[in-house]
N, C-alpha and C positions, 0 to 999 in steps of 0.2 A: 939707201937705205938698199934693203939685205932680201937677197931671191933663194925663197925657198926651196931646195937641191925635191927634187919630186922621182919616186920611184918608177917601174913602167907597171906595178900594182895599182899605186894611184893614179895612172893615165888610166891606166884601162879601164876603173870606177867609173874615169868623166870619159868614156865614148860611149857607156853605153844606152840605147837608141839610135845610133848613126849608123853608117852605113858602112859595112867593111867585106875584108879580101880572105878570107881564110885559106890557106894552101894547107895542103896534106901530103904528104912523103909520099905518095902515088903518085900524084902533079897535077890529083882535078884539085879546080875549086871551088869553093864554096862562097857565094854569095850573095850578102843578106845584111838582115838590123841584129844591128849586136843587143841579144837579149839578155841576155847573164851570162854571168864566167866562171868558178868557183877557183880554191886554193888547188887544185891540181888542172890547170885548165884547162877544165871542160867549158868549150862553150855551147850556147845557146843561139838559137835565129833564129827570127822570126822573118817572113816573105824570104827567103831561102831559092835563088838556085843553084843548077850546077855545071859545074863545065869543065870538060874535061877537053885536050886540047883548042882551050880555045873557043870551043864550042857548045852551044846550052842542049842540054842534054834531058835535064827532068828540073820539075820547080813543087818545090813541096812548100808546105803551109811553114810547117818550124819543124824541127831541123836540132838534133842533139849532137856538136862532136868530140870524141870525147881526146884527152887531155894530150893522149903519147902517140896521136896520130898527129897535132900538129908540125910543118914548124913556121908559119908566118902567119898575125895577124897586117894585112895592109889596110888603113883608114883611107876614105878620102873624103874629105871635103873639099866643098864646091862655095867658090866667092863666086860673085854676080856682079862683072863687067860689060858694063856696053852690051846687056847680049848674049856674051863672052861668057863657057865659064870658067875656071882654071881648076883642074888639078891638083888638089896636095899633095901626096902618096907621104902615108909616116909607118915606116918598118917600125915591125917586135917581135926581136926576132929570139928562140930560147929555142933550148935545146931537155 
């Protein structure tokens, strides 16, 4: 059995509609549902919350983040295990 090598772009397409955290070079985190992204790594989020120093500062319905501001996208996958949730974090880093 051969495994197909997956590019970061392929992976990002698969996580559309999932909760993510986008960290900016300013240190601000935006948490929301990944709506879409383009080849320039511009990101559209839905149900967006803005966190500064770990504290919730604002809530936005939709947010657009320019690709040149991003440091990384953190994807959260939750698996239910006997009423507990295990958080698996995957980092996609780029410059």
